C-alpha positions in Angstrom: 16.8 -171.0 172.4 18.2 -167.9 170.6 18.6 -168.1 166.8 19.4 -165.8 163.9 15.7 -164.9 163.4 15.8 -163.3 166.9 18.8 -161.2 166.0 17.2 -160.1 162.7 14.2 -158.9 164.7 16.2 -157.4 167.6 18.3 -155.3 165.3 15.5 -154.6 162.7 17.6 -155.8 159.8 14.6 -156.5 157.6 13.0 -153.1 158.4 15.9 -150.8 157.5 18.0 -153.1 155.2 15.9 -152.7 152.0 16.7 -156.3 151.1 20.5 -155.7 151.0 21.3 -157.3 154.4 20.7 -160.6 156.1 22.2 -163.1 158.5 23.7 -166.5 157.5 23.7 -169.8 159.4 27.0 -169.0 161.0 25.5 -166.0 162.7 27.4 -163.4 160.5 25.9 -160.4 158.8 25.7 -160.8 155.0 25.4 -158.1 152.3 23.5 -158.8 149.0 24.6 -156.1 146.5 22.0 -157.1 143.9 19.2 -158.2 146.3 18.8 -161.4 144.2 22.0 -162.9 145.5 20.9 -166.0 147.6 24.0 -166.1 149.7 25.5 -162.6 149.9 28.9 -161.4 151.2 29.8 -162.6 154.7 31.0 -159.3 156.4 32.9 -161.1 159.1 34.9 -163.0 156.5 35.7 -159.8 154.7 36.9 -158.1 157.8 39.1 -161.1 158.7 40.6 -161.1 155.2 41.4 -157.4 155.5 43.0 -157.8 158.9 45.2 -160.6 157.4 46.3 -158.1 154.8 47.3 -155.7 157.6 44.5 -153.3 157.0 43.7 -151.9 160.4 40.3 -151.1 161.8 38.2 -149.0 161.7 37.3 -149.8 158.0 34.6 -148.5 155.7 33.3 -151.2 153.4 31.9 -150.1 150.1 29.7 -152.2 147.9 29.7 -150.5 144.5 27.1 -153.0 143.1 24.5 -151.5 145.5 25.0 -148.2 143.8 24.2 -149.9 140.5 21.1 -151.5 142.0 19.8 -148.2 143.4 20.4 -146.3 140.1 18.5 -149.1 138.3 15.6 -149.1 140.9 15.2 -145.3 140.7 15.1 -145.2 136.9 12.7 -148.2 136.8 10.4 -146.6 139.3 10.0 -143.6 137.1 9.7 -145.7 133.9 7.0 -147.7 135.6 5.2 -144.5 136.7 5.3 -143.0 133.2 3.9 -146.2 131.7 1.1 -146.4 134.3 0.0 -142.8 133.9 0.7 -142.4 130.1 3.3 -139.8 130.7 4.7 -139.0 127.3 8.1 -137.5 128.2 11.4 -138.7 129.8 13.1 -138.8 133.2 16.7 -138.3 134.2 18.5 -138.1 137.6 21.3 -135.7 138.4 23.4 -137.0 141.4 24.3 -134.1 143.7 28.0 -134.5 144.2 27.8 -132.8 147.6 26.1 -135.9 149.0 29.3 -137.9 148.4 32.3 -136.4 146.7 34.5 -139.5 146.9 36.1 -140.3 143.5 35.4 -144.0 143.6 31.7 -143.3 144.3 31.2 -140.8 141.6 33.1 -142.8 139.0 31.0 -145.8 139.7 27.8 -143.7 139.4 28.9 -142.3 136.2 29.8 -145.7 134.8 26.5 -147.5 135.8 24.4 -144.5 135.1 25.4 -144.0 131.5 22.5 -146.0 130.0 20.1 -143.9 132.1 21.8 -140.6 131.2 22.6 -140.0 134.9 24.0 -136.5 135.3 25.6 -134.5 138.1 24.4 -131.6 140.2 27.2 -129.3 141.4 27.2 -126.4 143.9 30.8 -125.1 143.8 33.7 -124.6 141.4 35.4 -127.7 142.8 32.3 -129.8 142.2 31.9 -128.4 138.7 35.5 -129.4 137.9 34.6 -132.9 139.1 31.5 -132.9 136.9 33.4 -131.7 133.8 36.1 -134.3 134.4 33.7 -137.3 134.9 30.8 -136.6 132.7 31.5 -137.8 129.1 27.9 -138.5 128.2 26.6 -135.5 126.1 23.0 -136.4 126.9 23.5 -136.3 130.7 23.1 -133.0 132.5 25.6 -131.0 134.7 23.3 -128.8 136.8 25.0 -125.8 138.4 23.2 -124.7 141.6 24.3 -122.4 144.4 25.7 -118.9 144.4 28.2 -118.2 141.6 30.9 -115.6 140.9 32.1 -114.7 137.4 34.8 -117.5 137.5 32.1 -120.1 138.3 29.9 -118.9 135.4 32.8 -118.7 132.9 33.8 -122.3 133.8 30.2 -123.5 133.3 30.0 -121.7 129.9 33.3 -123.2 128.9 31.8 -126.6 129.7 29.0 -125.8 127.2 31.6 -124.9 124.6 33.2 -128.3 125.1 30.0 -130.1 124.3 28.9 -130.8 127.9 25.2 -130.4 128.7 25.6 -127.7 131.4 22.6 -125.9 132.8 23.2 -122.8 135.0 20.5 -122.4 137.5 19.8 -118.8 138.6 19.4 -118.3 142.3 18.8 -114.5 142.4 18.2 -111.8 139.8 21.7 -110.2 139.7 23.2 -113.6 138.9 21.2 -113.7 135.7 22.7 -110.3 134.7 26.2 -111.7 135.0 25.3 -114.9 133.0 23.9 -112.8 130.2 26.9 -110.5 130.1 29.5 -113.2 130.4 27.8 -115.4 127.8 27.9 -112.5 125.3 31.6 -111.9 126.1 32.4 -115.5 125.5 30.1 -115.9 122.5 28.2 -118.8 124.0 24.4 -119.3 124.2 23.8 -120.5 127.8 21.4 -123.1 129.0 19.6 -121.4 131.9 17.5 -122.7 134.7 15.4 -120.7 137.2 15.0 -121.8 140.8 11.6 -120.9 142.1 10.9 -120.3 145.8 7.8 -122.2 146.6 5.4 -121.6 149.5 5.3 -125.3 150.0 7.6 -126.8 152.6 9.1 -130.2 153.1 8.9 -132.2 156.3 11.4 -133.6 158.8 14.7 -132.3 159.9 15.3 -130.1 156.8 11.8 -128.6 156.7 13.1 -125.1 156.9 15.0 -125.5 153.6 11.8 -124.8 151.8 9.0 -122.2 152.0 9.1 -118.5 151.7 12.1 -118.1 154.1 14.3 -120.5 152.1 17.9 -119.6 151.4 17.7 -120.1 147.6 15.2 -119.3 144.9 13.2 -116.6 143.2 9.8 -115.3 144.4 7.2 -114.9 141.7 7.9 -111.2 140.9 11.6 -112.1 140.5 10.8 -115.0 138.3 8.9 -112.6 136.0 11.7 -110.1 136.1 14.1 -112.8 134.9 11.7 -113.8 132.1 11.5 -110.1 131.0 15.3 -109.8 131.2 15.8 -112.8 129.0 13.2 -111.5 126.5 14.8 -108.1 126.3 18.1 -109.7 125.5 16.7 -112.1 122.9 17.6 -115.0 125.1 14.2 -116.5 126.0 15.2 -119.6 124.1 18.0 -120.1 126.6 15.5 -120.8 129.4 15.4 -124.6 129.6 14.8 -125.6 133.2 12.5 -124.7 136.1 13.9 -125.9 139.4 12.8 -126.2 143.0 14.1 -127.8 146.2 12.1 -128.0 149.4 14.7 -129.9 151.5 16.5 -133.2 152.0 15.1 -136.4 153.5 11.4 -135.4 153.1 9.6 -137.8 155.4 6.0 -137.3 154.3 4.7 -138.0 150.8 2.0 -135.4 151.1 4.6 -132.7 151.3 6.2 -133.9 148.1 2.8 -134.0 146.4 2.0 -130.4 147.5 5.3 -129.0 146.3 5.3 -130.8 142.9 1.7 -129.6 142.4 2.7 -126.0 143.0 5.9 -126.2 140.8 4.0 -127.9 138.0 1.5 -125.1 137.9 4.3 -122.6 137.7 5.9 -124.6 134.9 2.7 -124.8 133.0 2.1 -121.1 133.1 5.7 -120.4 132.0 5.6 -122.9 129.2 2.9 -121.0 127.4 5.2 -118.1 126.9 8.6 -119.8 127.0 8.3 -122.7 124.5 11.9 -123.9 124.9 11.4 -124.6 128.6 12.1 -128.4 128.6 13.0 -129.6 132.1 11.1 -129.5 135.4 13.6 -130.3 138.1 11.9 -131.4 141.3 15.2 -131.3 143.3 16.2 -133.7 146.0 14.3 -134.9 149.0 13.8 -138.6 148.2 14.5 -140.1 151.6 15.9 -143.2 153.3 14.2 -145.2 156.0 17.0 -145.2 158.5 15.0 -146.7 161.4 12.7 -149.0 159.4 9.5 -147.6 160.9 8.0 -146.4 157.6 6.6 -143.3 159.3 7.0 -139.6 158.8 9.5 -139.5 161.7 12.6 -137.5 160.9 14.8 -140.7 160.5 12.2 -142.4 158.3 9.9 -142.0 155.3 6.3 -143.0 154.9 6.6 -143.9 151.2 8.5 -146.2 148.9 10.7 -145.2 145.9 7.9 -146.3 143.6 5.3 -144.2 145.5 7.6 -141.2 145.2 7.9 -141.6 141.4 4.1 -142.2 141.0 3.3 -139.0 142.9 5.7 -136.9 141.0 4.7 -138.2 137.5 1.0 -138.3 138.2 0.9 -134.8 139.7 2.9 -133.2 136.9 0.9 -135.0 134.2 -2.5 -133.9 135.6 -1.4 -130.3 135.9 0.0 -130.2 132.4 -3.2 -131.8 131.1 -5.4 -129.3 132.8 -3.3 -126.4 131.4 -3.0 -128.0 127.9 0.8 -127.8 127.7 3.4 -130.4 126.8 4.7 -132.5 129.6 8.3 -131.6 130.7 11.2 -133.9 131.0 11.4 -134.7 134.8 14.7 -134.3 136.6 15.4 -135.3 140.2 18.5 -134.6 142.2 18.2 -137.8 144.2 21.4 -138.3 146.1 20.8 -139.8 149.5 18.6 -142.6 148.2 21.3 -143.6 145.6 24.3 -143.8 147.9 23.2 -144.3 151.6 23.0 -148.1 151.5 26.4 -148.8 149.8 28.7 -148.2 152.7 29.2 -149.3 156.3 31.7 -148.6 159.0 33.2 -151.6 160.9 34.8 -150.8 164.2 36.3 -153.1 166.8 35.5 -152.8 170.5 38.6 -152.1 172.6 37.1 -152.5 176.0 34.2 -152.0 178.4 33.4 -149.3 181.0 31.0 -150.8 183.6 30.0 -150.1 187.1 31.4 -152.3 189.9 28.4 -154.8 190.2 30.4 -157.8 191.4 32.7 -156.1 194.0 30.4 -156.8 197.0 33.1 -159.1 198.4 35.3 -156.1 198.8 32.9 -154.6 201.4 33.9 -155.4 205.0 31.3 -154.5 207.6 32.7 -154.1 211.1 31.8 -152.3 214.3 33.9 -149.4 213.1 32.1 -149.2 209.7 30.4 -145.8 209.2 26.7 -145.8 209.9 25.8 -144.6 206.4 27.6 -147.6 204.9 25.8 -150.0 207.3 22.5 -148.5 206.2 23.3 -149.1 202.5 24.4 -152.7 203.4 21.1 -153.3 205.1 19.2 -152.0 202.1 21.2 -154.3 199.8 20.4 -157.3 202.0 16.7 -156.6 202.3 15.6 -155.3 198.9 13.1 -157.5 197.0 10.3 -157.4 194.4 7.8 -156.0 196.8 9.9 -153.2 198.3 12.3 -152.3 195.6 10.8 -148.8 194.9 10.9 -147.8 198.6 14.3 -149.3 199.2 15.8 -147.7 196.1 14.6 -144.3 197.2 16.2 -144.9 200.6 19.4 -145.9 198.8 19.4 -142.6 196.9 19.1 -140.7 200.2 21.9 -142.6 201.8 24.1 -142.0 198.7 23.7 -138.3 199.1 24.4 -138.6 202.8 27.6 -140.6 202.0 29.0 -137.8 199.7 28.0 -135.1 202.1 29.8 -136.7 205.0 32.9 -137.4 202.8 33.0 -133.8 201.7 32.9 -132.6 205.3 35.8 -134.9 206.2 33.9 -137.4 208.3 34.5 -140.5 206.1 37.6 -142.2 204.8 38.2 -143.1 201.2 37.6 -146.7 202.1 34.1 -145.8 203.6 33.3 -143.9 200.4 34.4 -146.8 198.2 32.3 -149.3 200.2 29.3 -147.0 200.1 29.6 -146.6 196.3 29.9 -150.3 195.7 26.8 -151.0 197.8 24.8 -148.4 196.0 25.7 -149.9 192.6 24.9 -153.4 193.8 21.5 -152.1 195.0 20.9 -150.5 191.7 21.8 -153.7 189.9 19.3 -155.6 192.0 16.6 -153.0 191.1 17.5 -153.5 187.5 17.1 -157.2 187.7 13.8 -156.9 189.6 12.3 -154.5 187.0 13.7 -156.3 183.9 10.5 -158.4 183.4 8.2 -155.4 183.7 6.7 -154.0 180.5 6.1 -150.5 181.9 8.6 -148.6 184.0 8.5 -145.1 185.5 11.0 -142.6 184.1 13.4 -143.0 187.1 13.8 -146.7 186.5 14.2 -146.2 182.7 17.0 -143.7 183.5 18.5 -146.2 185.9 18.6 -148.8 183.2 20.6 -146.4 181.0 22.9 -145.4 183.9 23.7 -149.0 184.6 24.4 -149.8 180.9 27.9 -150.6 179.9 30.0 -148.3 177.7 31.7 -150.2 174.9 34.9 -148.3 173.8 35.0 -148.4 170.0 37.9 -147.8 167.8 36.6 -144.8 165.8 35.6 -141.1 165.9 32.0 -140.2 165.9 33.0 -136.8 164.5 34.9 -138.3 161.6 32.8 -141.3 160.6 29.2 -140.4 161.5 29.2 -136.7 162.1 25.4 -136.3 161.6 24.9 -138.5 164.7 26.6 -135.8 166.8 25.6 -132.7 164.9 21.9 -133.3 164.2 21.0 -136.5 166.2 20.7 -138.5 163.0 19.9 -142.2 163.7 21.9 -144.9 161.9 21.3 -148.6 162.2 24.0 -150.2 164.4 24.6 -153.9 165.2 27.3 -156.5 165.6 28.3 -158.2 162.4 28.9 -161.6 164.0 27.8 -163.8 166.9 24.2 -163.3 165.7 23.4 -166.9 166.6 24.1 -165.9 170.3 21.8 -164.0 172.5 23.1 -160.5 173.3 22.8 -159.8 177.1 24.5 -156.5 177.6 22.7 -153.1 177.5 25.3 -150.7 176.2 26.1 -147.4 174.7 29.1 -146.7 172.4 31.9 -144.3 173.1 34.6 -143.3 170.7 38.3 -142.5 171.0 38.1 -138.7 171.1 38.6 -136.7 174.3 35.2 -135.2 174.0 32.1 -136.1 176.1 30.0 -135.8 172.9 32.0 -138.6 171.3 29.4 -141.2 172.0 26.4 -142.9 170.5 23.4 -143.3 172.9 20.5 -143.1 170.5 19.5 -146.3 168.6 16.8 -147.2 166.2 13.6 -148.9 167.2 10.2 -149.3 165.5 8.2 -147.4 168.2 10.8 -145.2 169.9 14.4 -144.1 170.1 16.3 -146.5 172.4 19.0 -145.2 174.7 21.0 -148.4 174.7 21.6 -151.3 172.4 21.8 -155.0 173.2 25.3 -156.4 172.6 27.2 -159.5 173.5 29.6 -159.9 176.4 33.2 -159.3 175.4 35.6 -162.2 175.3 39.2 -162.8 174.2 38.2 -162.6 170.5 37.7 -159.4 168.6 34.2 -158.0 168.6 33.1 -156.1 165.5 30.2 -153.6 165.3 28.8 -152.2 162.1 27.3 -148.8 161.5 25.1 -148.8 158.4 23.6 -146.5 155.7 26.6 -144.1 156.0 27.0 -143.4 152.2 25.2 -140.0 152.2 27.0 -137.0 153.5 29.1 -138.8 156.2 32.1 -139.3 154.0 32.5 -135.6 153.2 31.4 -133.9 156.4 33.7 -135.6 158.9 35.6 -133.6 161.4 39.2 -134.2 162.3 38.6 -133.9 166.1 41.8 -134.9 168.0 43.4 -135.3 164.6 41.7 -138.7 163.9 41.7 -138.8 160.1 39.7 -140.6 157.5 39.6 -144.4 157.9 40.8 -147.2 155.7 38.4 -148.3 153.0 37.8 -151.4 151.0 35.7 -151.9 147.8 34.0 -155.3 147.7 32.5 -156.9 144.6 30.6 -160.2 143.9 31.4 -162.1 140.7 29.0 -164.0 138.5 29.7 -167.2 140.5 28.7 -165.5 143.8 32.3 -165.2 145.1 33.3 -161.9 146.7 36.6 -160.1 145.9 38.4 -157.1 147.4 38.6 -154.8 144.4 40.5 -151.9 146.0 41.9 -150.9 149.3 42.1 -147.1 150.0 44.4 -146.2 152.9 43.1 -143.7 155.5 45.0 -140.8 156.8 48.3 -141.3 158.6 49.4 -139.3 161.6 51.8 -137.4 159.3 48.9 -136.6 156.9 46.9 -135.0 159.8 49.9 -133.1 161.1 50.5 -131.7 157.6 46.8 -130.8 157.4 47.3 -128.5 160.4 50.5 -127.1 158.9 53.2 -129.0 160.8 56.2 -130.0 158.8 56.9 -133.7 159.1 60.6 -133.5 158.3 61.2 -130.6 160.7 59.5 -132.6 163.5 61.6 -135.6 162.8 64.8 -133.6 162.7 63.9 -131.8 166.0 63.1 -135.1 167.7 66.3 -136.8 166.5 68.4 -133.8 167.6 66.9 -134.1 171.1 67.7 -137.8 171.4 71.1 -137.4 169.8 72.0 -134.8 172.5 70.9 -137.2 175.2 73.2 -139.8 173.7 76.1 -137.4 173.6 75.4 -136.4 177.3 75.5 -140.1 178.2 71.9 -140.2 179.3 70.8 -142.6 176.5 72.6 -145.5 174.9 72.8 -145.8 171.1 70.5 -148.8 171.3 67.9 -146.9 173.4 68.2 -144.0 171.0 67.5 -146.2 168.0 64.5 -147.8 169.6 63.0 -144.4 170.6 63.5 -142.9 167.2 62.0 -146.1 165.7 58.9 -145.7 167.9 58.6 -142.0 166.9 58.9 -142.6 163.1 56.6 -145.6 163.2 53.8 -143.7 164.9 54.4 -140.6 162.7 53.8 -142.7 159.6 51.1 -144.9 161.2 47.3 -145.0 161.3 45.6 -142.3 163.4 43.4 -145.0 165.2 44.4 -147.6 167.7 45.8 -150.9 166.6 
């Protein structure tokens, strides 16, 4: 008898959920924003409540309290490491705004991060403006990375003048020349950081972000040129930070250890001649275990947050001890680990595309039936556990013969239809005969995927989970209800876009990447599927393919009594919003359409009642949601 424990195991909830997700007795997925919550938030109840409020799917659900928990865990991990290894300095995190630029996300991080002096890392003028607007803690950093023009530098210097703790990180030598000149022009002593280009590389999908061919950073001779330039301009005291970054989602802890060791050695050497050097910024890279395998696979990590902190603090401490220099304040630009868990996409399944397994009754065999169809019928009748491999190969040959004869004009459409039905019925029999087998050859594994259903889901892959399409990123996916029922359908997911890439056919598993996911048969009731760990990058990198816009959002909180509340609903793009985005004028379109229907009324081709209905349809859709309802 299937139970919720089976569902938890099937979908790997305990492996990738980090303690935030579970399943209740009703078979519904629950979210535990603080991990200690014994009950959690019933996601199905939340979705039902939103639907009752006329909030259409797809919907992104955000749980701000998960952000608070992750900020707390990160800071506690470094505090624990510093205590364990006697590290006599401090730690601060600067959240990279590029990871999630949403206002509600950054406002919450700023609020919950105040007591930890959580800062922001910015990489553009727009992001710097966000940082200057949100950051009201003078002890928290605003770290300016990326290439900068004079306007960017002036804005950063103005932030310093306003009492903000802004550090301008130099990416190449000429940039430092402009910082020196503009700071003198504005009469401001800048806080400067130097990004060093390490020989160490990260691991995983973004391995090429580090190493000697990295896009950003100063090689050793350039680092020394910058030191000399600062000294010649009596600004050596302005150098406060050494920075490095070897890539996002670093999967292997040994790679982190190696990079920190190299950077700490550079810091220690510089510290002896630049006493005001205070911060060692180890950049981003703290990963998320998307597939729950706890390995160095590109969608996983082989370490915990505490192990990460221990390695960073211990390595820096040992190097500084050996070089007899003061230990730096450690900075991380951890973004993905802070925000990935806090949001999920909920989509409803609109329908199913499946092959005609149960249409054998449509096949009529007579004396006039084409020989190739009769051959397929005989194979269908005779296939069994002993001969399935041979008979399946025969069926493949007969299928090719069927299409060849049809293309030459020797078969009717009815013959072709009967032959296709028989082939798929044979394939389904093979699928059933091989289902109990633990090991299958590649052709039968491919057959299993070919026979899988396609669930049509109300969302756009390109908008809501772009990394799935662009870089084959894996995200946990599962139904959010009916988890006390056994799923029996092998399926892939297809989205609404008119693009063959608009699909999800790679799913997490402990040992391998699965090409299908087990889901429940559809019935007359709505079927909701969740995509999880979407809080990092997906919100800001979405593509407006087919003009499907951003989706509706809801912020969900749990109060002290364990009751959940909808704090805020954020409407997604309307059709008019998307048309405006591509430079169409909504009013002009409405006027043109109404002029057309009014002419048809004058010409007697439409009644006034028909005209009013058509205009109503048009205006309703123009102002409506871009997704299906």
